[in-house]
C-alpha positions as CSV (number, residue, x, y, z in Angstrom):
1,M,-71.6,91.5,242.2
2,G,-69.2,93.2,239.8
3,Q,-68.9,97.0,239.4
4,L,-70.0,96.8,235.8
5,D,-72.8,94.2,236.0
6,A,-75.3,94.5,233.1
7,K,-73.0,96.9,231.2
8,T,-71.8,96.5,227.6
9,A,-68.4,97.4,226.4
10,L,-66.5,97.6,223.1
11,V,-62.7,97.5,223.1
12,T,-60.7,98.1,219.9
13,G,-57.3,96.5,219.6
14,G,-58.4,94.0,222.3
15,A,-56.7,90.8,221.5
16,R,-53.2,91.4,223.0
17,G,-51.3,93.6,225.4
18,I,-53.0,96.5,227.0
19,G,-56.3,95.8,225.1
20,A,-56.4,92.2,226.4
21,A,-55.8,93.4,229.9
22,I,-58.7,95.8,229.6
23,V,-61.0,93.1,228.2
24,R,-60.1,90.8,231.2
25,R,-60.7,93.6,233.7
26,L,-64.0,94.8,232.3
27,A,-65.3,91.2,231.9
28,A,-64.2,90.3,235.5
29,E,-66.3,93.2,236.7
30,G,-69.4,91.9,235.0
31,A,-69.5,93.7,231.6
32,A,-70.3,91.9,228.4
33,V,-67.3,92.8,226.3
34,A,-67.0,92.9,222.5
35,F,-63.4,93.3,221.4
36,V,-62.0,94.1,218.0
37,Y,-58.8,92.6,216.5
38,K,-57.3,93.0,213.1
39,G,-55.1,89.9,212.5
40,A,-54.4,88.1,215.8
41,K,-57.1,85.5,215.5
42,D,-55.4,82.9,217.6
43,A,-54.8,85.4,220.4
44,A,-58.5,86.6,220.1
45,D,-59.9,83.1,220.3
46,A,-57.7,82.3,223.3
47,L,-58.8,85.5,225.1
48,V,-62.5,84.7,224.5
49,A,-61.9,81.2,225.9
50,E,-60.1,82.6,228.9
51,V,-62.8,85.1,229.8
52,V,-65.6,82.6,229.4
53,A,-63.7,80.0,231.5
54,A,-63.5,82.6,234.2
55,G,-67.3,83.1,234.2
56,G,-67.3,86.3,232.0
57,T,-68.8,87.3,228.7
58,A,-66.7,88.3,225.7
59,F,-66.7,87.9,222.0
60,A,-64.3,88.9,219.2
61,I,-64.9,90.9,216.1
62,Q,-62.4,91.0,213.3
63,A,-62.1,94.5,211.7
64,D,-59.6,97.2,210.7
65,V,-60.6,100.3,212.6
66,A,-58.9,102.5,210.1
67,D,-61.5,101.4,207.4
68,A,-65.0,103.0,207.5
69,V,-66.6,100.1,205.8
70,Q,-65.1,97.6,208.3
71,I,-66.1,99.9,211.2
72,A,-69.7,99.7,210.0
73,A,-69.5,95.9,209.8
74,M,-68.0,95.9,213.3
75,F,-70.9,97.8,214.8
76,A,-73.4,95.6,212.9
77,A,-71.8,92.6,214.7
78,S,-71.9,94.3,218.1
79,D,-75.5,95.4,217.5
80,A,-76.5,91.8,216.7
81,A,-75.2,90.8,220.1
82,F,-76.2,93.8,222.2
83,G,-79.6,94.6,220.7
84,P,-81.2,97.8,219.3
85,A,-79.4,101.1,219.9
86,P,-78.7,102.6,222.2
87,N,-76.9,99.5,223.4
88,L,-73.4,100.4,224.5
89,D,-72.2,101.6,227.9
90,I,-68.4,101.7,227.5
91,L,-66.2,102.4,224.4
92,I,-62.4,101.9,224.7
93,N,-60.4,103.2,221.8
94,N,-57.2,101.2,222.3
95,A,-56.2,100.1,218.8
96,G,-53.0,101.8,217.6
97,V,-49.7,101.4,215.8
98,G,-46.1,102.6,216.2
99,S,-43.2,102.7,213.9
100,D,-42.4,98.9,214.4
101,G,-38.7,99.5,214.1
102,Q,-38.9,101.9,211.1
103,D,-37.2,105.3,211.2
104,A,-39.9,107.6,212.6
105,S,-37.6,110.6,213.3
106,L,-38.5,114.2,212.5
107,K,-35.3,114.3,210.4
108,T,-35.9,111.3,208.0
109,G,-39.2,109.6,208.9
110,S,-41.2,108.7,205.7
111,A,-44.5,110.3,204.7
112,E,-45.9,106.8,204.2
113,L,-45.2,105.8,207.8
114,F,-46.6,109.1,209.1
115,D,-49.8,108.6,207.0
116,H,-50.2,105.0,208.3
117,M,-49.8,106.0,212.0
118,M,-52.1,109.0,211.6
119,T,-54.8,106.9,209.9
120,V,-54.8,104.2,212.6
121,N,-54.1,106.3,215.7
122,A,-56.2,109.4,215.0
123,K,-58.6,108.8,212.1
124,G,-59.5,105.4,213.4
125,P,-60.7,106.6,216.9
126,Y,-62.5,109.5,215.2
127,L,-64.5,107.2,213.0
128,V,-65.2,104.6,215.7
129,T,-66.3,107.3,218.1
130,Q,-68.5,108.9,215.5
131,A,-70.2,105.6,214.8
132,A,-70.5,104.8,218.5
133,L,-72.3,108.0,219.5
134,P,-75.8,107.0,218.6
135,R,-75.3,103.7,220.3
136,L,-74.0,105.0,223.6
137,R,-76.5,105.1,226.5
138,D,-76.7,108.1,228.7
139,H,-74.1,108.1,231.5
140,G,-71.8,105.9,229.4
141,R,-68.0,106.0,229.3
142,I,-65.5,106.7,226.5
143,V,-61.8,106.0,227.3
144,N,-59.1,106.7,224.7
145,I,-55.7,105.0,225.2
146,G,-53.1,107.5,224.2
147,S,-49.4,107.8,225.3
148,I,-47.2,110.0,227.3
149,S,-45.6,110.7,223.9
150,G,-48.5,113.1,223.3
151,K,-47.1,115.4,226.0
152,V,-43.3,115.3,225.7
153,A,-41.0,116.3,222.9
154,Q,-39.9,113.2,220.8
155,P,-38.0,114.3,217.7
156,F,-37.0,110.6,217.3
157,A,-40.7,109.7,216.9
158,A,-42.3,113.0,216.0
159,G,-45.0,111.5,213.8
160,Y,-46.1,109.0,216.4
161,A,-46.2,111.7,219.1
162,M,-48.3,113.9,216.8
163,T,-50.9,111.2,216.5
164,K,-51.2,110.8,220.2
165,R,-51.5,114.6,220.6
166,A,-54.3,114.5,218.1
167,L,-56.1,111.8,220.1
168,Q,-56.0,114.2,223.1
169,S,-57.7,116.8,221.0
170,L,-60.4,114.3,220.0
171,T,-60.9,113.5,223.7
172,F,-61.6,117.1,224.6
173,S,-64.0,117.6,221.7
174,T,-65.8,114.4,222.4
175,A,-66.2,115.2,226.1
176,A,-67.9,118.4,225.2
177,Q,-70.1,116.7,222.6
178,V,-71.5,114.1,225.0
179,A,-71.5,115.9,228.3
180,R,-75.2,116.7,228.3
181,Q,-75.9,112.9,228.1
182,G,-73.9,112.4,231.3
183,I,-71.3,110.5,229.2
184,T,-67.7,111.0,230.1
185,C,-64.7,110.9,227.8
186,N,-61.1,110.8,229.1
187,L,-57.7,109.7,227.8
188,I,-55.2,107.4,229.6
189,A,-51.6,108.3,228.7
190,P,-49.4,105.3,229.5
191,G,-45.6,105.5,229.7
192,A,-43.6,102.5,228.5
193,V,-45.6,99.3,229.1
194,A,-44.1,95.8,228.8
195,T,-46.0,94.5,225.7
196,D,-45.1,93.5,222.1
197,F,-45.8,97.1,221.1
198,I,-42.4,98.2,222.3
199,A,-40.6,94.9,221.7
200,R,-38.1,96.5,219.2
201,L,-37.3,99.2,221.7
202,R,-36.7,96.7,224.4
203,E,-34.2,94.9,222.2
204,R,-31.8,97.8,222.6
205,P,-29.2,97.2,225.3
206,G,-30.1,99.0,228.5
207,F,-33.6,100.2,227.4
208,D,-35.5,98.5,230.3
209,E,-32.9,99.7,232.9
210,G,-32.9,103.2,231.5
211,N,-36.7,103.4,231.6
212,A,-36.8,102.1,235.1
213,K,-34.2,104.7,236.2
214,A,-36.1,107.5,234.6
215,T,-39.4,106.5,236.2
216,P,-39.9,107.7,239.7
217,M,-41.7,104.5,240.7
218,G,-38.7,102.5,239.5
219,R,-40.2,100.0,237.0
220,M,-41.8,99.6,233.6
221,G,-45.5,99.5,233.4
222,Q,-47.6,96.4,233.0
223,P,-50.8,96.0,231.0
224,D,-52.9,95.6,234.1
225,D,-51.6,98.9,235.4
226,I,-53.4,100.6,232.4
227,A,-56.5,98.3,232.7
228,G,-56.8,99.4,236.3
229,A,-56.8,103.1,235.3
230,V,-59.5,102.3,232.7
231,L,-61.7,100.6,235.2
232,M,-61.3,103.6,237.6
233,L,-62.8,105.8,234.9
234,C,-65.6,103.3,234.1
235,R,-66.9,103.2,237.6
236,E,-69.9,105.2,238.8
237,E,-67.7,107.2,241.1
238,A,-66.0,108.7,238.1
239,R,-69.2,110.3,236.7
240,W,-67.9,113.9,237.2
241,V,-64.5,113.2,235.6
242,T,-64.4,114.1,231.9
243,G,-62.2,115.8,229.3
244,N,-59.0,114.8,231.1
245,V,-55.6,113.3,230.1
246,I,-54.7,111.0,233.0
247,E,-51.1,109.9,232.9
248,A,-50.5,106.3,233.9
249,A,-46.7,106.3,233.7
250,G,-45.3,105.8,237.2
251,G,-44.5,109.5,237.4
252,L,-42.4,109.4,234.2
253,A,-43.4,112.9,233.1
254,I,-43.1,114.6,236.5
């Protein structure tokens, strides 16, 4: 038996990278997993096939989680699969964007880039969480995927760091909102993780080596490192852990 047998889960940004690792881990533990993707249809289809081949349950929903209309359609699709509300045990707000190689510095970063990052990284989780609340069963779990950037000074990426600090604030407010239902809400703050999300940064000579040197555990994170932390929070044993920022960064911010 899995640790999450008979549970339902919704993971945003679930087709690739950290999100895909979370989908695999939750499904392997018995959860029926709906995951959301925006444009990576081939990756989403491949992930569904992989999970099903391994004996799990997963299905993909295409939606932009920064758009309220698409969020409503997304939940209509999950409701069709999971049944009448309340029908959701686990919500993972993972979808997010970075600068994708654009200048995101405090000195010259554009207002347009800032607005885009804030819309996806802060407004998106706010709207998704708001829509999920009436669907969440008592004793459910909400896990937001943030970043160590929400803690440390990053003048070279100030706008991105602000969005991740805002997600911490949403985590605290949500935890207080749902506590009486026995629902927990926490945030995982990864350091650098080897995914396409930081591909542009890793093209810089010495980036990987410098990151490993700065990390007490001596290596870059892997998607499954973050998925393992998520599973830890979704287990029954974590029922008294809420309103926390949990750093999964190999000690990077010590």
